[in-house]
C-alpha positions in Angstrom: -61.7 26.7 -44.1 -61.5 28.5 -40.8 -64.7 28.0 -38.8 -65.6 30.1 -35.7 -67.9 28.3 -33.2 -69.5 30.8 -30.8 -70.4 29.1 -27.5 -73.4 31.3 -27.1 -75.0 29.7 -30.2 -74.7 26.1 -28.9 -77.4 24.3 -26.9 -76.7 21.9 -24.0 -78.2 18.5 -23.9 -79.0 16.6 -20.6 -77.1 13.4 -19.8 -79.3 10.3 -19.9 -78.7 9.8 -16.1 -79.5 13.5 -15.4 -76.2 14.0 -13.6 -75.1 16.9 -15.9 -75.3 18.2 -19.4 -73.1 18.2 -22.5 -72.6 20.9 -25.2 -71.2 19.6 -28.5 -68.6 22.0 -29.9 -67.4 20.1 -32.9 -67.7 16.7 -34.4 -66.5 14.7 -37.4 -68.2 13.8 -39.7 -70.6 16.7 -39.3 -73.7 14.5 -39.4 -72.3 11.9 -36.9 -74.0 10.8 -33.7 -72.6 9.1 -30.6 -72.4 5.7 -32.3 -70.5 6.7 -35.5 -68.4 9.8 -34.9 -64.7 9.8 -35.8 -63.9 12.5 -33.2 -65.9 14.7 -30.9 -65.1 17.8 -28.8 -67.5 19.0 -26.2 -68.0 20.9 -22.9 -69.8 19.1 -20.1 -71.1 20.2 -16.7 -71.0 17.5 -14.0 -73.6 18.4 -11.3 -73.4 15.4 -9.1 -71.4 12.2 -8.3 -72.0 9.4 -10.7 -70.8 7.2 -13.5 -69.5 8.2 -17.0 -71.0 6.7 -20.1 -68.8 4.0 -21.7 -67.6 4.3 -25.3 -66.0 1.1 -26.7 -63.1 1.7 -29.0 -62.8 5.4 -28.1 -59.9 7.3 -26.6 -60.8 10.1 -24.2 -59.1 13.2 -22.8 -60.8 15.3 -20.1 -59.6 18.7 -18.9 -60.9 20.8 -16.0 -62.2 24.2 -17.1 -64.1 25.6 -14.1 -65.0 24.4 -10.6 -63.0 22.7 -7.9 -62.5 19.5 -9.8 -63.2 15.9 -8.8 -61.8 12.4 -8.2 -62.3 9.9 -11.0 -62.3 6.2 -10.2 -61.0 4.8 -13.5 -61.3 1.0 -13.4 -61.0 1.2 -9.6 -57.9 3.5 -9.7 -58.4 7.1 -8.2 -57.2 10.1 -10.2 -57.5 13.6 -8.8 -58.5 16.3 -11.2 -57.7 19.8 -10.0 -56.4 23.1 -11.4 -52.9 22.0 -10.5 -53.4 18.7 -12.4 -56.3 19.4 -14.7 -55.9 16.8 -17.5 -56.5 13.1 -17.7 -56.6 10.6 -20.6 -58.3 7.3 -20.4 -59.9 4.5 -22.5 -63.6 5.1 -23.3 -64.4 1.5 -22.4 -63.2 2.0 -18.8 -65.6 2.0 -15.9 -65.4 5.6 -14.6 -67.1 7.2 -11.7 -66.8 10.8 -10.7 -66.8 12.2 -7.1 -67.0 16.0 -7.0 -64.6 17.8 -4.7 -66.7 20.9 -3.9 -69.7 21.4 -6.2 -70.3 21.2 -9.9 -67.4 21.2 -12.5 -67.2 22.2 -16.1 -64.9 20.0 -18.2 -63.6 20.0 -21.8 -63.9 16.6 -23.4 -62.2 15.1 -26.4 -63.0 11.7 -27.9 -61.5 9.9 -30.9 -62.4 6.5 -32.4 -59.1 4.6 -32.2 -59.7 2.5 -35.4 -60.0 5.6 -37.5 -57.9 8.4 -35.9 -56.2 9.7 -32.8 -56.0 13.0 -31.1 -53.4 15.0 -29.3 -54.4 17.5 -26.6 -52.4 20.6 -25.7 -52.7 23.4 -23.2 -51.1 26.8 -23.7 -51.0 29.9 -21.5 -51.0 33.2 -23.3 -49.7 36.6 -22.2 -49.4 39.2 -24.9 -48.8 38.2 -28.5 -47.6 34.8 -29.7 -47.5 32.7 -32.9 -49.5 29.6 -33.6 -49.5 27.2 -36.6 -52.1 24.5 -37.0 -50.1 21.4 -37.8 -52.8 18.8 -38.1 -55.5 18.2 -40.7 -58.0 19.1 -38.1 -57.1 21.6 -35.3 -59.6 22.9 -32.8 -58.6 25.8 -30.6 -60.7 26.5 -27.5 -60.5 29.6 -25.2 -60.7 27.9 -21.7 -59.7 31.0 -19.6 -59.6 34.7 -20.4 -62.2 37.3 -21.4 -61.1 37.5 -25.1 -58.6 36.3 -27.7 -57.8 37.8 -31.1 -56.5 35.6 -33.9 -54.9 37.3 -36.9 -53.5 35.8 -40.1 -52.6 37.4 -43.4 -56.1 37.0 -44.6 -58.4 36.8 -41.5 -59.0 38.3 -38.1 -61.2 36.4 -35.6 -62.3 37.4 -32.1 -63.2 34.9 -29.4 -64.7 35.2 -26.0 -64.5 32.6 -23.3 -65.7 29.1 -24.3 -65.7 30.0 -28.0 -63.8 27.7 -30.3 -62.3 27.8 -33.8 -61.4 25.1 -36.3 -58.2 26.2 -38.1 -56.8 25.5 -41.6 -53.7 23.4 -41.6 -50.5 25.3 -42.1 -51.8 28.8 -41.6 -49.7 31.1 -39.4 -51.7 32.9 -36.8 -50.8 35.7 -34.3 -52.6 35.2 -31.0 -53.3 38.4 -29.1 -54.5 38.2 -25.5 -53.8 39.8 -22.1 -53.9 36.7 -20.0 -55.6 33.5 -21.4 -55.4 29.8 -21.5 -56.2 27.9 -24.7 -56.9 24.2 -25.2 -55.7 22.7 -28.5 -57.0 19.5 -30.1 -55.2 18.0 -33.1 -56.9 15.2 -34.9 -54.8 12.9 -37.1 -56.3 10.2 -39.4 -54.3 7.1 -39.9 -54.2 7.6 -43.6 -52.2 10.8 -42.9 -48.5 10.8 -42.2 -48.0 11.0 -38.5 -45.9 13.9 -37.2 -44.4 13.0 -33.8 -42.8 16.5 -33.6 -46.2 18.1 -33.0 -46.2 16.7 -29.4 -43.5 19.2 -28.4 -45.3 22.3 -29.6 -47.4 22.8 -26.4 -46.4 23.5 -22.8 
């Protein structure tokens, strides 16, 4: 079933260390918490320099959405996150510290528990109409940039504004209609499913 997730209806929760807040967009299973989720997608604001929480057995992807980015020290190795290089993947058990470049940042976060499933992250720039097919059992599409996006299939039409997300049915063909926009795409694959390595080439 297609599920629209309006960002305006979500509530941010402060980090334990007070250095920012996190807004949960989607999680599996639906009643899961931080200790027992299979996968989790969220939007976080980092307001000050500091350490990330550690998640043993979890793979993470972080993508810059807004702000001037930061430098992440991942197990002592620096990684610069900017609009030119906005995406980084790392082990959730790593020691990670963030140093902001120029003020707070807003970041898209994906986590998957490696013993149960894995995720693929994609970024796609839109201009005009294009076609999209959700290949995975679970696909989350997030409007990272752009004022609005229309999704149309044979049976549905859905409108998104910035920071809205939608969980898409597997195999449905969608037309994406946007002036200028950037979407982030998260595919979640459970190990009981047949892996499809060809999916990795569908995003730019």
